[in-house]
N, C-alpha and C positions, 0 to 999 in steps of 0.2 A: 676827223676832217681830212678830205682827200686833197692832195696837192699833186700837180703836174709839173714835171721838170723836164725841160727840153734841152737838147744839146745837138751839136753837129753843124750848126750854121757856120758861115764864113765867106771867104772870097773865092770864087771860081771863075775860070775863064769860060767863055761861050763854047758850047759843045761839051763841057766837062760834066762829070758826075759829082754828086754829093748825097750824102746819107743823113737824114735827121732821125733823132730818137726822142721819144717822150715816155718818161717813166712816171707811173702813178704810185704814190705812197698813201698809206692809210687803208681802211677797210673799204673794199670795192664790191659792189654787186656783181654777181655772176652773169647778170643779163645786161649787156651793154653794147654799145657801138663806139667806135673810135672815128675820129675825122681829123683831117688837116684843112686849114684855111690859110689864106695869105692876104696881106694887105700892102699893096704897093704905095709908094709915096704919092700923096694927093688923091688916092683912090679909096673906095669902100672895101671892107674886108670881103673876100669872095671864097667860096667853098672850093676845095681842090679834090678831095677824095674822102670816101667813107669805107670802113670795113666793119662788117657785122660780127656778132658773136660767133657764127659759124663760118666766118672768113669770106663771106660774099663781099665783093668789092665793086665799087662804082666810082667813076672818074668824071671830072669835068672834061669837056671836049678839048680844052686848051692844053691838057696834059696827057690825055689818053695816048697810050703807046710809048710814053716816055717816062712816066712816074709809076712807081709801084708801091702801094701801101700794104703793110703786113703787121701782124701782131704776134706777140708772145704772151699767152695767157698766164703762163707760170711766172713770168717776170712782170706782169702788168704793164707791159711796154708796147708801144706802137712805133713803127718805123715808116719813113717815107724815103724810098730810094729814087733819086732824081737823076735822070740821064738826059744827055743832049740839052743841057740847060741853055736857055736864050736870055738875051738882055732883059726881056720883060719878066723874066723869073725873079728879078730883084725885088725883094719884099721881106717883110717880117712874116715868118711862118708860125702859125699857132696850132697846137694840138687841142683837141676837144674830146672829152669823155662824156657820153650820154648814158646815164643809168636809167633803167625802167623799173617801175614798181616800188616806190613812186619815182616820177621823173626827176632827175637831177642833172644839171649840166655843170661841167667843170672845164676851165680853160688853163692852158699853160701861159707862161709869161711872155712867150714869143721868142724866136731866134732869127737873127738877121742873116739873110742870104743875099749876097751881092754878086751879080754876074757882070764881069768887066774884064776887058782885055788890058 
């Protein structure tokens, strides 16, 4: 059974940085993509960024140039480095692991990020 454990959330001032981590435990397929999503209060969950097995990255327009997704395959871990955080970055951030062959999706429990002065 694959489990994802997130860490790194917290309170940060506007313009500040924060780094999230998400580690997977259990047996993981070597063919997978990682992604980060977030859900702000009263809003639907939205996609933030994806990184493929070969480390190709894609970002939502709202975070492009400020957020960086990366992965460490040896540690089965994905990261989200967030810079220049804005008030609207306040949300619960979720990591997602997508395995292929067969397709399986796993979600982390979420970590709260609060951007406030």
